[in-house]
C-alpha positions, 0 to 999 in steps of 0.5 A: 548200157549196163544197169547197176544195182543203184539204178534199180534202187532209183527205179524202185524209189521212182515207183514208190514216190509216185505211188504215194501221189497216186494214193492221195489222188485215189483217196480224193476220188480222182480219175487216176490213182496209185496204179496209174501214178506208179506206172507213170513214175516207173516209166519216167524213172526208166527215162531218167536212167536213159537220160543220165546215160546220154539220151536227154531228149527221151525226157522231153518225149516222156513229158510230151506223152504224159501231157496227153494222159493229163489232157484226157483227165480234164473234163469240162461240164457245161453246167455250171461251167466247171473244169474237173481233173486239172489237179490230177493232170498237174499231179501227173506232170509232177509225177513224171518230173519226180520219177525222172529225178529219181531215175537220174539219181536225184533221190533227195530232189525227188523225195522233197518234190513228192513231199511238196506236192503232197503238202499242196494236195493235202494242205486244205485238209490239214487244220494248220494250213486251212487258212491258206485254202483260197475257198475260205476267202473267195466269198470276200472277193469279186470273181473274174467271171462276174466282174463289172466293167470298169468305167473310164472317164472317157467312157463315162463322158461318152455314155452319160454326158458327165465329165471325168471331174463330175464322175470322180466322186462316183469312182471313189476318187 
């Protein structure tokens, strides 16, 4: 397999785009920063070049391997039941796909994906997009963990002797 100049450009683009993702993650205090992301992007770029030369299974192996890195970034805290690192782990998965796309020569796809990932990561910090931040609206909705069980008519009949018709006004029917 002879490597040509365009493939080297693809590799540089893979590293640069994923470096940008890592830079954002580092700014936000994530567990992985620009060096980790750039290394993942460059590695995925090499795998993308190999896949373009007839080794598509290499891409599957790269995605699987990066899954272990992402899993290592996810931490669960006992109090108050918070999971940390999911955004960075998902960003690493995106970095692999971006690096692979760049490696295969899909530079427009890789660049657009990088822009979209950065938009998602930074959306809550951009004044125009703050309305899309779910944390802004969360207090208006009941959380799944605190949801009260829904009483069905049959359950109500069994529990307190009222029939479904007698229960209906209480259920908002």
